[in-house]
C-alpha positions as a Python dict, from the first residue, in 0.01 Angstrom:
ca = {
    (1, 'M'): (0, 0, 0),
    (2, 'S'): (41, -270, -268),
    (3, 'D'): (-199, -311, -558),
    (4, 'Q'): (-310, -649, -420),
    (5, 'T'): (-383, -493, -76),
    (6, 'L'): (-579, -216, -242),
    (7, 'M'): (-776, -468, -448),
    (8, 'R'): (-848, -682, -136),
    (9, 'S'): (-976, -376, 50),
    (10, 'T'): (-1222, -323, -241),
    (11, 'T'): (-1371, -670, -178),
    (12, 'T'): (-1431, -566, 183),
    (13, 'Q'): (-1588, -233, 84),
    (14, 'L'): (-1785, -378, -206),
    (15, 'P'): (-1843, -747, -112),
    (16, 'L'): (-2096, -801, -400),
    (17, 'N'): (-1864, -663, -669),
    (18, 'A'): (-1769, -976, -866),
    (19, 'K'): (-1506, -784, -1072),
    (20, 'A'): (-1322, -691, -751),
    (21, 'W'): (-1309, -1056, -640),
    (22, 'Y'): (-1204, -1156, -987),
    (23, 'N'): (-924, -899, -1000),
    (24, 'V'): (-775, -1013, -670),
    (25, 'G'): (-805, -1380, -759),
    (26, 'N'): (-653, -1329, -1100),
    (27, 'E'): (-355, -1141, -956),
    (28, 'M'): (-301, -1408, -696),
    (29, 'V'): (-304, -1679, -959),
    (30, 'R'): (-61, -1480, -1179),
    (31, 'G'): (162, -1430, -877),
    (32, 'G'): (176, -1800, -810),
    (33, 'D'): (-71, -1822, -517),
    (34, 'V'): (-317, -2028, -716),
    (35, 'V'): (-500, -2193, -422),
    (36, 'S'): (-584, -1860, -259),
    (37, 'G'): (-659, -1708, -597),
    (38, 'L'): (-913, -1982, -662),
    (39, 'E'): (-1103, -1883, -348),
    (40, 'Y'): (-1148, -1533, -486),
    (41, 'L'): (-1232, -1658, -835),
    (42, 'H'): (-1498, -1893, -694),
    (43, 'R'): (-1646, -1601, -493),
    (44, 'A'): (-1662, -1390, -813),
    (45, 'D'): (-1843, -1679, -983),
    (46, 'D'): (-2086, -1706, -693),
    (47, 'I'): (-2174, -1342, -732),
    (48, 'N'): (-2186, -1344, -1115),
    (49, 'P'): (-2237, -1707, -1220),
    (50, 'G'): (-2084, -1822, -1550),
    (51, 'H'): (-1854, -1525, -1614),
    (52, 'Y'): (-1534, -1663, -1463),
    (53, 'L'): (-1549, -2031, -1545),
    (54, 'N'): (-1261, -2019, -1792),
    (55, 'N'): (-1036, -1843, -1543),
    (56, 'I'): (-1120, -2101, -1273),
    (57, 'G'): (-1044, -2383, -1515),
    (58, 'A'): (-711, -2222, -1613),
    (59, 'A'): (-617, -2187, -1243),
    (60, 'Y'): (-692, -2555, -1173),
    (61, 'S'): (-488, -2647, -1478),
    (62, 'R'): (-189, -2453, -1345),
    (63, 'I'): (-181, -2664, -1029),
    (64, 'G'): (-227, -2989, -1214),
    (65, 'K'): (-591, -3050, -1111),
    (66, 'L'): (-693, -3146, -1461),
    (67, 'D'): (-1027, -3309, -1378),
    (68, 'E'): (-1142, -2990, -1209),
    (69, 'A'): (-1004, -2778, -1495),
    (70, 'W'): (-1192, -2988, -1747),
    (71, 'E'): (-1517, -2949, -1544),
    (72, 'Y'): (-1486, -2571, -1552),
    (73, 'F'): (-1383, -2552, -1916),
    (74, 'S'): (-1684, -2772, -2007),
    (75, 'R'): (-1920, -2553, -1805),
    (76, 'C'): (-1773, -2250, -1985),
    (77, 'A'): (-1839, -2408, -2319),
    (78, 'E'): (-2201, -2478, -2222),
    (79, 'V'): (-2248, -2116, -2122),
    (80, 'L'): (-2102, -1993, -2448),
    (81, 'L'): (-2326, -2224, -2649),
    (82, 'H'): (-2634, -2076, -2487),
    (83, 'Y'): (-2510, -1714, -2492),
}
């Protein structure tokens, strides 16, 4: 069983575990499957809002969606200003 398969099974067993969703999404992005990885990163952010904005922005940047990347980087900066 691959690490990614194991991590995906964790999202099934613990569907409200934002870190599990983040880990799968981050590995997908690092492996080049950015679009699928973004789905997992967005789910992590839905569960734990504001914690994964920078990663989502970086993923959008990797696929050339700079407007979306800027939106998430800006939201991340706002969260940090109020932290």
